[in-house]
C-alpha angles and dihedrals in degrees: 000000000000113000105226096131130140111246116210116194135211121261132191122239088247091057096045093046091075100039117117123216095274092050093047091052092047092053104035108024136072129179098186099101122104092005097119141004117282134040127325124179137187121200115204117187092214103101087343088277123185120196123177153142134241116196113176111196102175106327125060118262115225125206104206141155119323131200093214091067093032093235134142088213128014100250095041089115102000142077121223135208120201127193122181110218094169138058125311119305142135141244120216116206117185092334099316119111121220113193109223121202124188110305095003115142133214126195112207115194133217112281097037104136110185119046121173133172128207139171127228088222118020090203090059100032133196112248113211119197112204131202124176140177135177113275130205095202143006125265125188119284112248135191113207118195119215093235092057095062117091108206127226113237108226139174127003142253090246091066095036093240105098107148148146120237117206111198103206100168109024137134090260091053106038143340119263136163100237109332121112114169139169144132137246127219112202116213121240110275094024120107113187148029104175104053130161098038109249145163136225123221093198101049146013123240129207120194123198114191121201141151092038129127 
């Protein structure tokens, strides 16, 4: 696999304390995902996180081995969460096809060797968001359909943060090593779900924003 990934580095609280907006964006933000057909990856040193996108527009997109994680195949020592934010497509894992409608999720465990992405219609492609962390063991692969997820109702219109949280990969849904993954739908008239800016000592968080003006 070609190594054209963005590499985001670790920074101490003392260093980030004095960063202005441009410096924070340069060190913690990337806008390369879902920009063009094919595979795009971001490697973040925090928890050895990999975020990415696979957008097959005609030909299959293959997620293979990668020098940056020193692996013969991507999930050799990692688990992978996949969420389709585009049109219908499918993910093939070790020869088995999993049809993926809009906002379907697929958990791919450690040890899965062959991972391929395809679109039902290359002119209206599937858009697969990827998130991966190291894994110490393998848990069962699971396909989660969007209609099977009951959202949590959070916030209120009075505080401009009314939203629905869909927990796609979560302890109540399936067992993973580290990965927790979901998506939030913000109600009309609401404007935020992560204010004030904050950090977590016990975990890293990656946000992918899409479908917003």
